C-alpha positions in Angstrom: -16.8 113.0 -4.3 -14.4 110.9 -2.5 -11.0 110.5 -4.0 -9.8 106.9 -3.5 -6.2 107.2 -4.5 -5.1 110.6 -3.9 -5.2 110.9 -0.1 -1.7 109.7 0.9 -2.1 109.0 4.6 1.4 107.4 4.3 1.1 104.1 6.0 -2.1 103.0 4.3 -0.9 103.8 0.9 2.6 102.2 1.4 1.1 99.1 2.7 -1.0 98.8 -0.4 2.1 99.6 -2.6 4.2 97.0 -0.7 1.5 94.5 -1.1 2.5 92.4 1.9 0.5 91.8 5.0 1.3 89.8 8.1 -1.0 86.9 7.4 -0.9 84.0 9.8 0.9 81.2 8.1 -0.7 77.7 8.1 2.5 76.2 9.7 4.8 78.4 11.6 8.4 77.6 10.6 10.2 78.4 14.0 13.8 77.4 12.6 14.0 81.1 11.6 17.4 82.0 11.2 18.7 79.5 8.6 18.6 81.0 5.1 18.3 84.6 6.5 21.2 84.9 8.9 22.5 87.9 7.4 22.6 91.0 9.6 20.7 93.9 8.9 23.7 95.9 7.9 24.5 93.1 5.4 21.1 93.2 4.0 21.8 96.8 2.9 25.2 96.1 1.3 23.6 96.0 -2.3 22.4 99.6 -2.0 18.9 98.9 -0.7 17.5 100.8 2.3 19.0 99.6 5.7 16.2 98.2 8.0 17.4 100.4 10.8 17.6 104.1 10.0 17.0 107.1 12.1 13.5 108.1 11.5 12.7 111.7 12.1 9.8 112.2 14.7 7.7 114.3 12.3 7.6 114.4 8.5 10.3 116.6 7.0 9.4 119.5 4.9 11.2 120.1 1.7 11.1 122.0 -1.6 10.0 119.7 -4.4 11.4 122.1 -6.9 14.9 121.2 -5.7 14.4 117.8 -7.1 11.9 118.2 -10.1 11.8 121.1 -12.5 8.3 121.8 -13.8 8.9 125.5 -14.8 8.3 124.6 -18.6 4.4 124.1 -17.6 4.0 121.0 -19.8 1.9 119.5 -17.2 -0.8 121.9 -18.5 -0.7 120.3 -22.0 -1.6 116.8 -20.8 -4.5 115.5 -22.7 -6.2 112.1 -22.9 -9.5 110.5 -23.8 -11.5 108.4 -21.3 -14.9 106.9 -21.1 -17.4 108.7 -18.9 -18.5 107.2 -15.5 -20.4 104.0 -16.0 -23.6 105.5 -14.1 -24.3 108.1 -11.6 -23.5 106.1 -8.5 -20.8 107.3 -6.1 -18.8 104.2 -6.7 -18.7 104.8 -10.5 -17.7 108.4 -10.0 -14.8 107.5 -7.7 -13.6 104.7 -10.1 -13.8 107.2 -12.8 -11.8 109.9 -10.8 -9.2 107.1 -10.0 -8.7 106.5 -13.8 -8.4 110.3 -14.5 -5.9 110.8 -11.7 -4.0 107.7 -12.8 -3.6 108.8 -16.2 -2.7 112.3 -14.9 0.1 110.8 -12.9 1.2 108.4 -15.8 1.8 111.4 -18.1 3.6 113.5 -15.3 5.9 110.6 -14.6 6.8 110.6 -18.3 7.2 114.3 -18.5 9.4 114.6 -15.3 11.6 111.6 -14.3 12.7 111.7 -10.8 16.0 110.0 -9.7 16.9 111.6 -6.5 14.7 112.0 -3.3 15.2 114.0 0.0 17.3 111.6 2.2 15.6 112.5 5.5 12.1 112.2 3.8 13.0 108.7 2.3 14.1 107.7 5.9 10.9 109.1 7.3 8.6 107.2 4.7 10.5 104.0 4.6 11.6 104.0 8.2 7.9 104.5 9.3 6.9 101.4 7.2 9.7 99.3 8.8 8.7 100.5 12.3 5.1 99.3 11.7 6.2 95.8 10.6 8.7 95.7 13.6 5.6 96.3 15.8 3.8 93.3 14.2 6.9 91.1 14.9 6.7 92.2 18.6 3.1 91.6 18.7 3.6 88.1 17.5 6.4 87.6 20.0 9.1 87.1 17.2 12.5 88.3 16.3 12.1 90.5 13.2 14.0 88.1 10.7 11.8 85.1 11.9 8.7 87.3 11.5 9.6 88.2 8.0 10.1 84.6 7.0 7.0 83.2 8.9 4.3 85.8 8.0 5.6 87.6 4.8 7.6 84.7 3.3 10.7 86.8 2.6 14.0 87.7 4.1 15.5 90.9 5.3 17.2 91.7 2.0 14.2 91.3 -0.1 12.0 93.1 2.4 14.3 96.0 2.4 14.2 96.3 -1.4 10.5 96.1 -1.5 10.4 99.0 1.2 12.7 101.0 -0.8 10.6 100.5 -4.0 7.5 101.4 -2.2 8.8 104.7 -0.7 10.2 105.8 -3.9 7.0 105.1 -5.8 5.1 106.9 -3.2 7.5 109.8 -3.1 7.5 110.3 -7.0 3.9 111.0 -7.0 4.0 113.3 -4.0 7.0 115.3 -5.3 5.5 115.6 -8.7 2.1 117.1 -7.4 4.0 119.1 -4.8 6.2 120.7 -7.5 3.1 121.7 -9.5 1.5 123.1 -6.3 4.6 125.2 -5.7 4.7 126.5 -9.3 0.9 127.4 -9.0 1.0 128.5 -5.5 -1.4 126.1 -4.4 -1.5 125.9 -0.6 -3.7 124.3 2.2 -5.2 126.9 4.5 -5.9 126.2 8.3 -9.6 126.0 7.5 -9.0 123.6 4.7 -6.7 121.6 6.9 -9.4 121.4 9.7 -12.2 120.6 7.2 -9.8 118.1 5.5 -9.3 116.2 8.8 -12.9 116.0 9.4 -13.5 114.5 5.8 -10.4 112.0 6.1 -11.8 110.9 9.5 -15.2 110.1 8.0 -13.6 108.5 5.0 -11.0 106.3 6.8 -13.4 105.3 9.6 -11.9 107.3 12.4 -14.2 108.3 15.3 -13.2 112.1 15.0 -10.8 114.5 13.4 -9.0 114.5 16.7 -8.6 110.7 16.5 -7.2 111.1 12.9 -4.7 113.8 14.2 -3.4 111.3 17.0 -2.7 108.7 14.1 -1.0 111.1 11.7 1.2 114.1 12.2 0.1 117.3 10.8 2.7 117.5 7.9 1.6 114.1 6.7 -2.2 115.2 6.7 -1.2 118.5 5.0 0.8 116.9 2.3 -2.1 114.5 1.5 -4.6 117.5 1.4 -2.3 119.4 -0.8 -2.0 116.4 -3.4 -5.7 116.2 -3.2 -6.0 120.0 -4.0 -3.3 119.8 -6.8 -5.2 116.8 -8.5 -8.3 119.1 -8.4 -6.5 121.9 -10.2 -4.9 119.3 -12.8 -8.5 117.9 -13.5 -9.7 121.3 -14.2 -6.6 122.3 -16.3 -5.7 119.3 -18.4 -7.7 118.4 -21.5 -9.9 115.5 -20.8 -12.1 114.3 -23.7 -14.9 111.9 -23.0 -15.4 109.1 -25.3 -19.1 108.8 -26.1 -20.3 105.8 -28.1 -23.4 106.4 -30.4 -26.2 104.0 -30.6 -24.9 102.8 -34.1 -21.5 102.1 -32.6 -22.7 100.3 -29.6 -24.7 98.0 -31.9 -22.0 97.3 -34.3 -20.6 94.2 -32.5 -24.1 92.5 -32.5 -24.4 93.3 -36.2 -21.0 91.8 -37.0 -21.8 88.7 -34.9 -25.2 88.5 -36.9 -23.4 88.7 -40.2 -20.9 86.1 -39.3 -23.6 83.6 -38.2 -25.4 84.3 -41.6 -22.3 83.6 -43.4 -21.6 80.4 -41.5 -25.1 79.3 -42.2 -24.8 80.0 -46.0 -21.6 77.8 -46.1 
């Protein structure tokens, strides 16, 4: 079964979290600088992420246990109730798995708040996103501030804050799952890596595993596979109760409606 939300091929997920795409404006405003004349250094004065940071060439490695402590094992006590898949289709099963993974992450967030992030990793994740949008600006032949105003309807300060929020949201999920993986000795073998590349290539529309590897560096693919594998572990470990409606329960709304109509008629 394909997992829709667990795989974190970083740029794809960040773009969806940030929820801004370079859509062509109906009327391009080429005045540009007015209203967003602050420099990139000034845009970061409020503590948001600077738009120019030194981005590591490859995804930095780190120990999640340095930032989040899951030694109490309370993640194993996660429990919730959920309706089963609507039907036997792959779409319904994938949607159900998304709900399960979302609930697991919601409870992990509550159990283990994160307030500190590896600086070099933050620079890599957020910086990579900024680089992508700078490439868009170059593609449209615009200065970066003019591109942000024209196509994203924002300025450098707001964009910087959105990038930081998106990066933190992404890293919270990654760091929690990686901490659980470290605690449970969950790893990705070389064989699992190669097979995972093939699966990702098929899932995300790449011509081959090699094409996927050209688009993403190995540490990024490996952390995505590790998160998938940790989700698999948690799905088997936590208590998931399926909500099964009986025939009588499913008919109750109709019965109540009929009774209401009867009472209205009598009146």
